[in-house]
N, C-alpha and C positions, 0 to 999 in steps of 0.2 A: 543797425543800432547795436553794434557790439564791437568790442575790441579786447585787448589782452586782460583788462581789468575793469571792474565796475559793473559790467552787464554781460554775463556769460550764461548761456542756456544749454541744457543737456537733456538727454532722453527725448520725450515727446513734447517738451516745452516749445521748440520752434514752431511746431504745427499749431499749438494753442496761441502762440504769439501772432501768427498770421491771421487767426480768427479774431482774437480779442483786442489786438492793437488797432485793427482796421478802423473802428469808429472814430478814434481821435488822431490817427495818423493821416488817413486819406484826405481830410479836408485841407491839410497844409501842403499837399503835393503840388497843386496848381500854383501856390504862392512861390514855392521854391523854384519851380520850373520857369515861371514867368520872369523871375529875377535874373535868370541866365540867358534870356532872350533866344531860346532855341529856334532853329530854322531847319527846313528840310535838308537832309544830308549831313547834319552835324554829328560829330563824334562826342559822346557823352560818357562820363564815368559817374556811377552812383557809388560813392565812397561810404564804407560801413553800411552796406546796402540792406542788411537784415534780410527779410524775406522778399524784398524787391518792390515795395510800393512805388518808389520814385522811378526805378528802372522801367517798370511796365508802362507807366504813363509817359516817360521820355520816349520810349520806342514808338508810341503812337504819334508823337509830335515830329520826330525826325524822319519818319517814313522809310521806304525801302532803300534809299540811297545812304541812309545814316548808319551809325554803329553805336550800340549801347553796351557798356560793360558794367558789371557790378562786382565789387570786392568787399569781402567781410572775413574777419579772422575766425569766425565760428563756422565749422563745417556743417553743423545741423541747420543753421540759417541758410547757407548756400544750397544745401540739398532741397529744402522747402522752396527756396526761391526758384530753383530749376523746375520743380514740379508744378509751380504756379505760373511759370512764364507763358505768355499767350502764344498761340500758334499763329504767328504773324511775322512779317519782315519789317525791320531787321530782327534776326534772332538775337537774344541777349546772351552775352558771354559772362557767366558767373564764375568767379575765381576765389578760392580761399587765399587770403593775403591780409597781413596787417597794414594799417594805414601808414606806417612809417617805413614800409618796405614793399613798394608796389611793383608788380612784374610788367611794367609798361615802359615803352621808350620815352625819351624826352619829348616834350611838346606833342604828345599823342592825342590830346583831347581839346576840343573847342570849349567845353564846359565841364566842370566838376560840381556835383551836388552832394550834400551830406545831410540826411534828415535824422535829427536826434541821435547823432553819434559823436560829435566833437567833444561833448562834455565827458565822455568816457575814455578818451584817448589818454593812455598813461604818459605820453610825451607829446603834448599839443604842438610844441615848436617843431619837433621832428616830423610829425604828421603833416603840418602845413608846409614844411620845406619840401616834402615829397609831393604834395599837391601842386606846389609851384613848379616842380620839375616836370610833371607830366601834363601841365597846362600850357598851351601854346601862347606866345606873346599876344596880348589883346584878348585872350580867352577869359571866360568869366567863372567865378566861383560863388556858390551860395550854400549856406547851411542854416538849419534851424536848431535851436536848443531851447528847452523850456524856460520861460520867464520864472520869476520868483515863485516858489511853491505856494506862498501865502495868497497869491492871486488866482489859484486854480483849486476850487473847492474839492474836486475829486482827489487830487494829490494830497491835500491837507488831511482828508479823512483816511486815505491809504497810509500816509506816513504815521499817523497816530496808531493805526491798527498794527503796522509793522513794528513800531516801537513797543507796543504792548505785548505782542505775541512772538516777536523775533528777538527782542532785547536790544540793548544799546549799540552793540557792534553792528547788527544788521541795520538799525536805524541810521547809524553814522554812514554806512555804505550807501543807503538810500539818498542821503543828502548830496552825494556826488551827481545825481541826476539833474541837479539845479546849479551846477558849478559853471555853466556856460554863460557867464555874465557878459554884458556888452563890452566892458573894459578889458576883460581877459581875452575875449575872442578877437576883438579888433586889434589889440596890441600884437597878438601872435600872428595875425594875418599880415599886418604891415611888416612885421619882422621877417616874414617869409618872402617879401618882395612884391606884394600886391599893392595896388594903389586904388584910389577912389573907394576906400574901405568905408562902409557904413553899416550901422545896425539900427533897425527899427522893429517895433513890435507888431505882430499880426495876431488876430484872435478870431475865434469862431465859437458859436453856440453849438455844442455837439449833442445830438440826440442819441440816447442810449436805450437799449431794451431794458426790461425789468431788472433792477439792480440786485434783487435777491439771488438770482442765478448768475448774472454777469460779474458781479464784484469778486466772488471767490474764483470764478473761472479766469478772469483777467489777472488776478494776483498769482494764480498758478502758472501763468505764462511769463513771470518775471524771475530774476535771480533772487529777489527778496522772498518771494513766495517759496521758491525752492529751498532757501535757507531755513524758513520756518518748518517746512516738512522734514528736512534733514535733522533738525534739532528737537522738534516737538511733535512731529507726526501729522498725518493728513487731517485729523480732527482739529488740530490747532489752526491749520490753514482755513478750514471751513468756518471756524469761530472768528478768525480775522476777517474773512469775507463778510460775515454777518455784521461785524462791527462797522465795516465801511458802509454797508447799506444803512445801518442805524444812524450813523453820523450824518448821512445825507438825506435824512427823512424830510427835512424842510424843503428840499429841492425835488421831491419825488411826487409824481402824479398818482391819482387813485389806482391806476393799473400797474404801478410799480416802476414805470419808465421815468426817465429824467432827461432834461436838457440842461447841460452844464457848460460854463465858459472855460475855454482853454486858450492860453496865450503863450506865444513863443517869440524868442528873439530871432530875427532874420538877419543873418550876417551876409554881406555881399562885398565883392571886390573884383578888380580887373588885374590880370597878370601883366 
């Protein structure tokens, strides 16, 4: 979930991302892997792999005869992905690389997946052209991108806190996380030469631990949280986290936990 712009993590943030993104990223992994119809022995690329949520699950599906690669432009994400890779076969090959300049041969993969990365690509057309190049004829592609922010209460609350404590520039950057609209994604994928292109929404109710601690921790694992710290300090980040918790009070159980709806656009196509 990273590329040259829009979502870059530094320092210890990739470790926090692995921890705090897991509750709302992991439930969508099966949906994205089901969409590419993986089989034992398949060769799979996890594009903009982040810390490797989809790559790890793909390795379990393709088995010892398969091959899984993960590419992300952020070295910190790749480092953490390698540290959390399971000790199993196939080994996952993680590589630092941008989405529009991949270090793989033509038609190298049976399937390419991208979980919550496409909306951050600075040149979506170039990235999808590279995706087409490394996908074999008949191979499948699937990507998720968040649906409209207004449909996801957690992100509504987080956006309001980011705008309050980070200012308009950081809030405008946050809006990029929701730029993966069905129209934009499907047009770009067709333009890259994929057919049978479709977009539909998938959603889950996500169970969260007590939000008083989770909300500031999760915000600290994002580029927007980092921007708040850089401009206003750690105390501002904590206040922003408390604001998220407060805004979600109507969704919170007596023990502070919450179950919240998350919805993503699932883009699919065949090379």
